[in-house]
C-alpha positions, 0 to 999 in steps of 0.5 A, a space after each residue: 806568626 806562629 808560636 814556637 816551643 823548639 826546633 830540632 833534628 832527630 830521628 822521627 820516634 813514631 809514625 812511617 817516618 820511625 827511624 828517618 832523620 828529619 826537622 821537626 817543629 814543635 808549636 806552643 799550646 794545646 787545649 787537648 790536655 792529656 793525663 799522660 802528656 810527654 810533651 806536657 812542657 809545649 802544652 802553653 801557648 807562651 812559645 818563641 813568636 817565629 815568623 814563616 821566612 824564619 821557619 822556613 830559613 831553619 828547614 833550608 838550613 838543615 837540609 834535610 827532606 822531612 819537615 815533622 810538624 808537632 806540637 802541642 797542637 799545630 792546628 792552633 797555629 792558624 797559618 800552618 796550612 800557608 807553612 804547609 804549602 811553602 815547604 812542599 812547594 819547595 820540595 820537603 815531604 811534611 807531616 802533620 802530627 795532631 789529636 785530631 780535634 780540629 779538621 784537617 781540611 784546610 791541610 793540603 793533601 799532600 801533607 801526611 796526616 797523622 792522627 792520635 786518637 785519645 783513650 779513655 784514659 788519656 781523660 782529654 778535654 776536647 775530643 776528635 773530630 770523626 770528620 777527619 775519617 773521611 779526609 784521610 789517604 793511604 798515606 795518612 796513620 791513625 795513632 792510638 796510644 794505649 795504657 790499659 786494657 779498656 784502652 785496647 778494648 775502646 780501640 778495637 771497636 773503634 777500629 772495627 765500627 769505622 773499617 780504619 784499616 781500610 781508610 789508612 795505616 793504623 799503629 798500635 803504642 803504649 804509654 810509656 811505664 803504662 802498659 807492656 808491650 809485650 802484653 800489647 803485642 798478646 792482645 794484638 796476636 790474638 785477635 789478629 789485628 793487621 794493625 803496626 805495634 809500635 814503639 817510641 823509638 826516641 825512648 828506647 834511644 835517649 830514655 833520659 831525654 825529653 825529647 830524641 836526641 
């Protein structure tokens, strides 16, 4: 059984799937506890218990090829690799959004992995598992959500030290209300970065909504 916070259809607000319609399955529970978490309602583990066949049925009924598995922290769900494989084998494209505090080695290689490395301002309770870097392919992505200049400098140091651009796609984004996206763009231009600046599309389209449409 899976602990599910919600399922819904929307356009993807982030990642290489930005702007594409997808089925979202948001799992309950997270032990990273970021200070500026924008889905705090999914942190608790008191979600609805949903079986694998039920989740498959939801995705089939929606008739949308793309499925985003998010949270909370989806890797808290022990059977997540089983769900991923079942969806992939049935022809769905699958993306898993994770903090990267747990190894992603059990996930099917066909999964698009989006790892959100938490910067200093997040004051995360669990650190990123750096062994995950060796498991990433060109289709996968690393995302840094930044709140200030300290966060930016920290992310830049990791980008250079770990040669992230040689491993996968890299995204820089901003914490809404904490860092002006134009300022981040200026820093990126000054440093001549090849990473992608990405704004959270769903927050632009539906600024008053908790999550997307």
